[in-house]
C-alpha positions as CSV (number, residue, x, y, z in Angstrom):
1,M,25.0,177.4,123.2
2,N,21.5,177.2,124.5
3,G,20.1,180.5,125.6
4,P,17.1,181.3,127.8
5,G,13.8,180.3,126.4
6,D,13.5,177.6,123.7
7,V,15.9,174.8,124.7
8,L,16.2,173.7,121.0
9,S,17.3,177.2,119.9
10,L,21.1,177.6,119.6
11,D,22.9,180.9,119.6
12,R,26.6,181.7,118.8
13,A,28.7,182.9,121.6
14,T,32.3,184.2,121.7
15,L,34.4,183.0,124.7
16,Q,37.0,185.5,125.8
17,A,39.4,184.8,128.6
18,E,42.5,186.4,129.9
19,L,45.1,184.0,131.3
20,S,47.5,185.2,133.9
21,G,51.0,185.6,132.7
22,S,52.8,183.9,135.6
23,E,56.6,184.2,135.9
24,L,56.7,180.7,137.4
25,L,57.3,177.5,135.4
26,P,54.2,175.2,135.4
27,Y,55.6,173.0,138.2
28,G,56.3,176.2,140.2
29,E,52.7,177.2,139.9
30,V,51.6,173.9,141.3
31,L,54.0,174.2,144.2
32,E,52.9,177.8,144.9
33,G,49.3,176.6,145.0
34,V,50.2,173.9,147.5
35,L,52.1,176.4,149.7
36,T,49.3,179.1,149.6
37,G,46.5,176.6,150.0
38,D,45.0,177.2,146.5
39,P,43.7,173.7,145.4
40,L,43.1,174.7,141.8
41,L,46.1,172.9,140.3
42,S,46.2,169.9,142.6
43,V,44.0,167.0,143.5
44,R,42.3,166.2,146.8
45,A,44.1,163.8,149.1
46,D,41.4,161.2,148.9
47,T,41.6,161.3,145.1
48,A,45.4,160.9,145.2
49,E,45.1,158.0,147.6
50,D,42.5,156.3,145.5
51,C,44.6,156.6,142.4
52,W,47.6,155.0,144.2
53,R,45.2,152.2,145.4
54,I,44.5,151.4,141.8
55,L,48.0,151.9,140.4
56,E,50.1,150.2,143.1
57,P,49.1,146.6,142.2
58,V,49.9,147.3,138.5
59,L,53.3,148.6,139.4
60,K,54.0,145.6,141.7
61,A,52.9,143.2,138.9
62,W,55.3,144.9,136.5
63,A,58.1,144.6,139.0
64,R,57.4,140.9,139.4
65,D,57.1,140.6,135.6
66,S,53.8,138.8,136.1
67,A,52.1,141.3,133.8
68,P,54.8,142.2,131.3
69,L,54.9,145.8,130.0
70,E,54.9,145.7,126.3
71,E,57.0,148.3,124.6
72,Y,56.5,149.7,121.2
73,A,57.7,152.6,119.0
74,A,56.1,156.0,119.3
75,G,53.7,156.6,116.4
76,S,53.3,152.9,115.7
77,D,50.1,150.9,115.9
78,G,51.1,149.6,119.3
79,P,52.5,146.2,120.4
80,E,52.6,143.4,117.9
81,G,50.1,141.2,119.8
82,W,47.5,143.9,119.9
83,R,47.0,144.3,116.2
84,A,43.6,143.3,114.9
85,D,44.7,142.6,111.3
């Protein structure tokens, strides 16, 4: 990491962090944050709406089968038509 002084001089640093040991499952932690007003594990409303604005036309196209969803096996190189042999 860069330290104070010469911006081209790098020093080693050790990062130490203690993570809280929550008794809740991950989804429970998100819900707890929503209920207590802690936004750390959730997104802002305008961001969520923007994501749906982008995703909704894709979902509708898949439902109409006008943009077919190509399936392929996990761990493979992807759909047959995508290969650049």
